[in-house]
C-alpha positions in Angstrom: 0.0 0.0 0.0 1.4 3.4 -1.0 0.3 6.7 0.5 1.6 10.2 -0.2 1.3 13.5 1.6 2.4 17.0 0.6 5.0 19.4 2.0 4.0 22.9 3.1 5.1 26.5 2.8 4.5 29.3 5.2 3.9 32.4 3.0 3.4 34.9 5.8 3.1 34.9 9.5 5.9 32.7 10.8 6.8 33.4 14.5 3.9 35.9 14.8 1.5 32.9 14.7 3.1 31.5 17.8 1.8 34.6 19.6 -1.8 34.4 18.4 -1.4 36.3 15.1 -2.4 34.9 11.7 -0.3 33.0 9.3 -1.0 32.0 5.7 0.1 28.4 4.9 -0.3 26.2 1.8 0.4 22.7 0.8 2.9 22.4 -2.1 3.2 19.9 -4.9 6.3 18.2 -3.5 5.2 14.9 -1.9 6.5 12.2 0.4 5.5 8.6 -0.6 5.4 5.8 1.9 5.0 2.2 0.8 3.9 -0.3 3.5 4.1 -4.1 3.2 3.2 -6.7 5.9 6.3 -8.5 7.2 7.5 -10.6 10.1 9.8 -7.9 11.3 9.9 -4.1 11.5 12.0 -2.5 8.8 12.3 1.2 7.8 14.1 2.0 4.5 14.8 5.7 3.6 17.6 7.9 2.3 18.7 8.2 5.9 19.4 4.4 6.2 17.8 1.0 6.9 16.7 0.4 10.4 14.2 -1.3 12.6 12.1 1.0 14.8 14.7 3.6 15.6 13.9 6.8 17.4 17.2 8.5 16.4 17.5 7.8 12.7 13.7 7.5 11.9 12.0 9.3 14.8 8.8 10.4 13.1 8.1 7.0 11.4 9.0 5.1 14.6 6.7 7.1 16.7 4.0 6.9 14.0 4.4 3.1 14.2 4.1 3.1 18.0 1.0 5.3 17.9 -0.6 3.0 15.3 0.2 -0.1 17.3 -2.2 1.4 19.9 -4.9 1.0 17.3 -4.0 -2.3 15.6 -1.8 -5.1 16.8 0.9 -5.7 14.2 3.9 -8.0 14.4 6.0 -6.6 11.6 5.9 -4.2 8.6 8.3 -3.0 6.0 8.2 0.7 5.3 9.8 2.3 2.2 10.1 6.1 2.0 10.7 8.2 -1.1 10.4 12.0 -0.9 10.6 15.0 -3.1 10.7 17.3 -0.1 14.2 18.5 1.0 15.0 17.4 4.6 15.3 20.1 7.4 14.3 22.8 5.0 11.2 24.2 6.7 9.0 22.6 3.9 7.3 20.1 6.2 9.2 16.9 5.3 8.7 15.4 8.8 5.0 15.9 8.9 4.6 14.6 5.3 6.3 11.4 6.1 4.4 11.0 9.4 1.0 11.6 7.7 1.8 9.3 4.7 3.0 6.6 7.0 -0.2 6.6 9.1 -2.4 6.7 6.0 -0.6 3.7 4.4 -0.7 1.7 7.7 -4.4 2.4 8.1 -5.1 1.1 4.6 -2.8 -1.9 4.8 -4.2 -3.0 8.1 -7.8 -2.0 7.5 -8.0 0.5 10.4 -10.3 2.8 8.4 -8.9 6.0 9.9 -10.5 9.2 8.8 -8.4 12.2 7.8 -9.3 13.9 11.1 -8.0 10.8 13.0 -4.8 10.7 10.9 -4.2 14.4 11.8 -4.7 13.8 15.5 -2.2 10.9 15.5 0.3 12.9 13.5 -0.1 15.8 15.9 0.7 13.5 18.8 3.8 12.2 16.9 4.9 15.8 16.4 4.7 16.3 20.2 6.4 12.9 20.8 9.4 14.0 18.8 9.6 17.8 19.4 8.0 18.1 22.8 5.9 20.9 21.4 4.3 21.9 18.1 1.6 24.1 16.6 0.0 21.3 14.6 0.2 23.4 11.4 2.5 21.0 9.5 0.5 17.8 10.2 -2.7 19.6 9.4 -1.5 20.9 6.0 0.0 17.5 5.1 -3.3 15.8 6.0 -5.9 18.2 4.5 -3.9 20.0 1.8 -5.0 23.3 0.4 -4.3 26.8 1.7 -5.3 28.0 5.2 -5.2 30.9 7.6 -4.0 29.7 11.0 -4.7 29.4 13.9 -8.4 29.6 13.1 -8.1 27.1 10.2 -9.9 29.2 7.7 -9.6 27.7 4.2 -8.7 30.1 1.4 -8.2 29.7 -2.4 -4.6 30.5 -3.2 -3.0 29.1 -6.4 0.5 30.4 -6.9 3.7 29.4 -8.5 6.8 30.0 -6.4 10.5 29.6 -6.7 12.3 28.2 -3.7 15.9 28.4 -2.8 17.2 25.9 -0.2 19.8 27.4 2.1 21.2 25.2 4.8 19.8 23.2 7.7 18.6 25.1 10.7 17.3 24.4 14.2 13.7 25.5 14.6 13.8 25.4 18.4 16.8 27.7 18.5 15.0 30.3 16.4 11.8 30.1 18.4 13.8 30.6 21.6 15.7 33.5 20.1 12.4 35.3 19.3 10.9 34.5 22.7 14.0 36.1 24.4 13.8 39.2 22.3 10.1 39.5 23.1 10.9 39.3 26.8 13.4 42.1 26.5 11.5 44.4 24.2 7.9 43.3 24.5 6.2 46.4 23.3 8.4 46.7 20.2 8.2 43.0 19.2 4.4 42.9 19.7 4.1 45.8 17.3 6.2 43.9 14.7 3.9 40.8 15.2 0.9 43.1 14.6 2.5 44.3 11.4 3.1 40.8 10.2 -0.5 39.9 11.0 -1.7 42.8 8.8 0.6 41.5 6.0 -1.1 38.1 6.2 -4.5 39.7 5.9 -3.6 42.0 3.0 -2.0 39.2 1.1 -5.4 37.5 0.7 -6.9 40.1 -1.6 -4.1 41.9 -3.5 -2.4 41.9 -6.9 0.7 39.8 -7.6 2.7 43.1 -7.6 1.4 43.9 -4.1 2.0 40.3 -2.9 5.6 40.7 -4.0 5.9 44.0 -2.1 4.5 42.3 1.0 7.2 39.6 0.7 9.8 42.3 0.8 8.2 44.0 3.9 7.8 40.7 5.7 11.4 39.7 5.2 12.5 43.0 6.7 10.4 42.4 9.7 11.8 38.9 10.1 15.2 40.4 10.0 14.1 42.8 12.7 13.2 40.0 15.1 16.5 38.2 14.6 15.7 35.2 12.5 17.6 36.3 9.4 21.4 36.4 9.5 24.2 38.1 7.6 24.5 35.1 5.4 20.8 35.0 4.6 20.8 38.8 4.1 23.6 38.4 1.6 21.5 35.8 -0.3 18.5 38.1 -0.3 20.5 41.1 -1.4 22.0 39.2 -4.3 18.6 38.1 -5.5 17.2 41.6 -5.2 19.9 42.9 -7.5 18.5 40.6 -10.2 14.9 41.8 -9.5 13.7 39.0 -7.2 11.8 39.7 -4.0 12.3 36.8 -1.5 11.7 36.0 2.1 12.4 33.3 4.6 9.7 30.6 5.0 9.6 28.9 8.3 11.7 29.4 11.4 14.6 31.2 9.8 18.3 30.8 10.5 18.5 28.7 7.3 15.9 26.5 5.7 14.5 28.1 2.5 13.6 31.5 1.0 10.9 31.9 -1.6 9.5 34.3 -4.1 6.9 34.6 -6.9 7.7 32.7 -10.0 7.0 34.8 -13.0 8.8 32.9 -15.8 12.3 33.2 -14.5 13.9 32.0 -11.3 17.3 32.3 -9.5 20.0 29.9 -10.2 19.8 26.8 -8.0 16.1 27.3 -7.2 13.1 25.0 -7.9 9.5 25.8 -8.6 6.5 24.6 -6.6 2.8 25.2 -6.8 0.6 26.0 -3.8 -2.9 24.5 -2.9 -1.8 20.9 -3.4 -3.9 17.9 -2.5 -3.7 16.4 1.0 -2.8 12.9 2.0 -4.0 10.2 -0.5 -3.6 6.6 -1.5 -1.5 6.1 -4.6 -2.6 2.6 -5.3 -5.4 0.2 -4.3 
């Protein structure tokens, strides 16, 4: 049984959404595919290696298996993972593999889990691995489409974007950095969050030209709260010289930057489409 789930991109609102502001998030057409076969042993095969249940090398899949074993008693399974989504890039690879794994297990072992149940299990797995989590990534991987969080308001947003992968980053470190800045300069940082919130709202009903301008403004605000870096600023400045407006997507400190694709893209970038379908079965 093969299931697939999409990655995601945060267009506007990262970090501000942690403090009750709004974020615009969309599923993208990069997918993780998980093939599940019944077996007499537990075996996980991915680009990271071949293991049994292993909470260091394959933490998300291993916790997904443990959570699923609470629903169905299984004595063994072989799980093969193939993914288009770059790892540790802020594009939701961890949630995509989690959701696809649970969906494939549900179909293979006739558990009949609904999408809502798959999301709830995936959200628990996120907590198992990270200790905390907003639930945004597993929600998007499960249901697809484009949404305003935290109220989960679905919107219609079909865009083509170019994405440039930078380097791996630690989400926890960036979240803590913003929290520390907020403790020191609460009044200032809260105003920045308010501005980011207004960007999210304005992006829902504007021209592509204005959307691109909002990308530029939001990147400046992310720099102000310390989640950019001299290295990222250099990448952004270089792209701006060639007429590209880009911003960080996700926690910052690395990961990816994105911009609107209008027929040309920066060297080394790849193109994605928003509003992708959620988790699905690829074969019967």
